[in-house]
Every structure is written in structure tokens, then in C-alpha cells.
C-alpha positions in Angstrom: 10.2 15.8 5.0 12.8 14.8 2.4 14.9 11.6 2.8 18.1 11.5 0.8 20.1 8.4 -0.1 22.8 8.0 -2.7 20.4 6.9 -5.5 17.1 8.5 -4.8 15.1 10.8 -2.6 11.5 11.3 -1.9 9.3 14.3 -1.1 6.1 14.6 0.8 3.6 17.4 1.4 4.5 20.9 0.0 7.9 19.6 -1.3 6.2 17.7 -4.1 6.3 18.8 -7.7 2.8 17.4 -8.5 -0.4 16.3 -6.8 0.7 13.1 -5.2 1.2 12.0 -1.6 4.9 11.3 -2.1 7.3 11.1 -5.0 10.5 9.2 -5.6 13.1 11.0 -7.6 16.2 9.3 -9.0 19.3 11.3 -8.6 21.1 12.5 -11.7 24.2 10.7 -10.6 22.3 7.4 -10.4 20.7 7.8 -13.8 24.0 8.6 -15.4 25.5 5.5 -13.9 22.9 3.2 -15.5 24.0 0.8 -18.3 22.1 -0.7 -21.2 21.4 -3.8 -19.1 19.7 -1.7 -16.3 16.2 -1.8 -17.8 14.1 -2.7 -14.7 13.5 -0.6 -11.7 11.3 -2.0 -8.9 9.7 0.4 -6.4 7.9 -1.3 -3.6 5.9 0.6 -1.0 3.2 0.0 1.5 0.4 2.2 2.6 -2.2 2.1 5.4 -5.8 2.5 4.4 -7.5 4.9 6.8 -11.1 5.7 7.4 -10.8 9.1 5.7 -10.2 7.5 2.3 -13.6 8.6 1.0 -16.9 10.0 2.0 -18.2 6.6 3.0 -15.1 5.8 5.0 -14.8 2.4 3.3 -13.8 2.8 -0.4 -10.9 4.7 -2.0 -8.4 4.5 -4.7 -4.7 4.3 -5.1 -2.9 5.3 -8.3 0.7 5.5 -9.4 2.4 6.8 -12.5 5.8 7.3 -13.9 7.2 10.6 -15.3 10.4 10.6 -17.2 11.6 13.9 -18.6 8.4 15.4 -19.9 6.6 12.1 -20.5 4.1 10.7 -18.1 3.2 7.0 -18.2 -0.1 6.3 -16.5 -0.4 3.4 -14.1 -3.4 1.4 -13.1 -5.8 2.8 -10.6 -6.5 0.4 -7.8 -9.5 0.3 -5.5 -8.8 0.0 -1.8 -11.1 -0.8 1.0 -11.0 -0.2 4.7 -13.0 -2.6 6.8 -13.3 -3.1 10.5 -14.8 -6.2 12.1 -14.7 -8.1 15.3 -14.8 -11.9 15.6 -15.5 -13.8 18.7 -15.8 -17.5 19.3 -18.5 -18.5 21.8 -19.6 -21.8 23.3 -22.5 -23.1 21.2 -25.9 -21.8 22.3 -24.4 -19.2 24.7 -22.7 -15.8 24.7 -19.8 -17.2 26.8 -16.5 -16.5 25.1 -14.4 -19.6 24.3 -11.0 -18.9 26.0 -7.9 -19.2 23.9 -9.8 -19.3 20.6 -7.7 -18.7 17.5 -8.9 -17.8 14.0 -7.6 -18.1 10.5 -9.1 -16.3 7.5 -9.0 -17.8 4.0 -9.7 -16.1 0.7 -11.0 -19.3 -0.9 -13.8 -21.7 0.0 -11.4 -24.6 0.2 -9.3 -23.0 2.9 -6.0 -23.2 1.1 -5.1 -19.5 0.8 -4.7 -17.9 4.2 -5.1 -14.2 4.6 -2.8 -12.6 7.2 -4.3 -9.8 9.2 -2.6 -7.2 11.3 -4.0 -5.3 14.2 -3.3 -1.6 14.4 
């Protein structure tokens, strides 16, 4: 599908002009309206890592690049990972689930940087 706005549109699937999952195209009117002070464009997107990202179902890559006129500026390739795990809190020495248990996950050993998880 193609979504149009006043300043850009994006294409997916067979509508793309190159081998990417989607592309964002700035409209000619938008580009003509830019001034010398308009030097930064920020594009933010999110993606869901799925189990079919690679043969092992865990690792994959994401890459982005910029093409302006006939010049392509490569971006960095980023490794992505899909992981699935279940956590349960039990009463010590038993398999009895602890009712109402809540968990927090931290990315550092000191427990200062919390990682927020989503369930899909």
C-alpha cells in the first residue's frame, strides 16, 4: 500500500523502486520548500523482529541507507535478535507459583538501567 501525506509517502512490496521493505520518498513540493537552514531530517521507525529473520530464527540484520538523486549514502548495518523466554517465580524449594509475582529486567549488574519488555 502507499500512504500519502503532504510531505512524503512510503511504498511497500512491489511498489518499491529498490530492494527494501519500505521506502520513504519526500515529495518534490516539500524539497522545493526547504531553506538553507533545513539541514536535518529525522526519520524514526519501529519494526517487529519475527522468527523468520534468518535460518536459525534468532539472528538477523537491519540496514538503512539514503539515496538522493543518483547518490546512495550507506548506513550502518545493525544486528537484530529475536528471543523468547518464560520467567516464573516459585516458592523456594517447590514448583508452586508465587501468586502476584512481578519482574523487572535490567541491562546492567547494578540494576539501574531497566529494560522494558512488551508482550505480543
